[in-house]
Steps between C-alpha positions, in 0.01 A plus 500: 500500500636840399386813693337759279532880504170530689636294790837671495335843499297401808810396691679819386214714637506311831877546521450873455251501791746315724779742411273796570418340837851594616373857526132426559475173705126431445583428134703196607186327629313593180785365291523169688123453476504576128793264453313216668190562289707509180676176595162334561374619163820384329480153660129468415563618143780247455279224640211586265724516193436233239728199527708440184384139474145624440608653171545251217680585176521294181704590191384401153763520226573303185786253521636651179574874472641704211808713552438873456126449451212594730412182690193517727538384860193474722494509879190373679455614861243362742448635853357279774518780758180613677532859380606684181868580461685729259808331358794593276653212305814454295662201334855373450526415129800340327814711467567685278153619411276804497145509626202728447225517760704430815448562783122527512249567776175316572224497759442145620143414596459192723455177300510685168783443251680793342683458170774728365708465184833661419727460199852363510771571243779242553845618400673165449413162355538174686361316800400729785254528786276722706607465862289708739215746536495783752208690643443773754193603699414714802330423831139622553606827672797549269754491783685202358590358158600148419736409214476138393723315254361163404667228290299438184703314238411471132755352260482647151683470170574824321499448125608732220231744393293274275235763433675556165385155390138582578537841336642339187201268474257788549666727245537215251124439515441870435769523230682770698842339553670822387421638847764261637754619246448193278508519125216346303649189338314280255638153561471306179595140443710375214339336201424137564375560854140542389244574769173616339328689221358846559377802309769701324638806679663800337850428637500130401753385243362410160676161503297403807167528314330163459352529151295182520325619819466846344316356198277293725397788730507772236726719716869512576610236752848486655692219660617572856806332643593440861808643662772256590434332830696276731809720466745525787540823697777518760524796738836567666443735793806664650494499882852635547607814682428735209128413532497644853485849348166676534292761322196653667544261792471185285806283443606395152447139604137566587444670165678216321295235679175680420604519134588129499162408648288700254713373208456142622125552527480622139734229368303227678178639354664476156564130558874529555711324763658725761787444741673745731849498648591750772873534555768700677838338564299179522172366363245641743187341357392297200135465399362312206450435234129565559216508252143624507352828619428363848870426556563868573392439860765233542767731361398781736495271803852377426656843445316739734774495765799561272746751641796673338839404642805719559720279280589571138300302245671207329382506136726211406331283760148576378602439137643160593180420687297607196696270269448210738127549549381642166583272209238632258521844340338765716445873538728586791413827674761646735379773738788677667659833592846583370713717725743608224644406162723232657192339647339502155815351349483209748135439409571500128804276533290213637183556298685499167603139556134392499340701221533209257276289725248756625348838420619745764318810616683712756288764677704742710361734764613853418714690750274804549722686752798471264293617201363791703851601605623489140218730389565755776642849452808543720553812711844417637817329382422195714150471351644536150736212568211288634283573193787415267574176685133398490481573126813296438359205697173513307687517169710195593188306597326592175799373302483170689128477430563557129762223506247265662244576229759455227581153634137387462371566852183707521602753766287788623519748785184622670408728789394305812127573504465391135685173545193273492355665187834479316548132585153416372544707183828326422342156550204586277735641237689170492173311465366732229818477292542124551859546614498197725 
């Protein structure tokens, strides 16, 4: 029980009376009497205060949360006390996270449940837990307050933000994929992979017109071909120290994992086989190959707790692992962040040894702080040197990128928040051009 300002003010006033009694003795008797009365009221108020065990709290939260997204958490409070009580409640969510709606206040009516919902924004993927709830309420006369911390454990798994998958489905149904930064690709199959006949459209090729069906129906009829299916897509996700870098509070690894998940979802929907290898200086995780649209859940469950390590990435190791696991030709997508031109040179040195077996697509997260520094206008000699150094580093990296492209590797650099859209566009471009 914690004494409140009302009780402390009463004792302060009584103390003033007792001090004044030094000069006017009758005030001492008044002060002692008042002190006894206040003590009786304080004891009675503490006795009448609601016992913590009469307040029951239950937390309702999904076992799976999305990182960075608004996840609802509901607290249900039931009072079995004989009188109403005003209560202030807060929760202890996983760390790191941000919450909206905490703490909150409620008036508990006897035997009537109160429900309150707040929103949690987890800041890191992986297994985590809610540990405790805390609440505070006052005694009937407001002389005391009681702070209670109660264990209330909920284990949760924090997944990457998979809302993008749902958004893709919704926009695809409405033919508005350009809102996600996706180009509108028409995926056509090669001749010989006939699927169906349909009415001629303006952009159809003349050689695809079925003249026999046209004569029969007295209107132009085209043959439609299916896109190639059952192709192999391999995602190599860098989990080395360079992926610890952040933009807008989101690590490059989180952005890369989100991009890998939405790409896998689209590739699985196209009928392709998908596998994912996460690596640093070792193979962190291998998933696949999986097939079928429903397999996206399995991929998410097996990668949601990936963390970037402080070791440098071993590209030679992951290339050896790729050769051992992937015998058939595949589209190999590498998502990484290159610190400098030497880093890019190391990437290219290993990837060039495999381009005869696979089609490589290297997507690099752009170094925004370096680009911003290079575009700055210097005011001092030191700033001029910094701008020149940044420009030189960017020029060296661009030359390495050009060398990668010249060797047959599809290499592209993209700003972090457009990573997912670029990965998807590159995959759809490969499919549309039948490069695999």
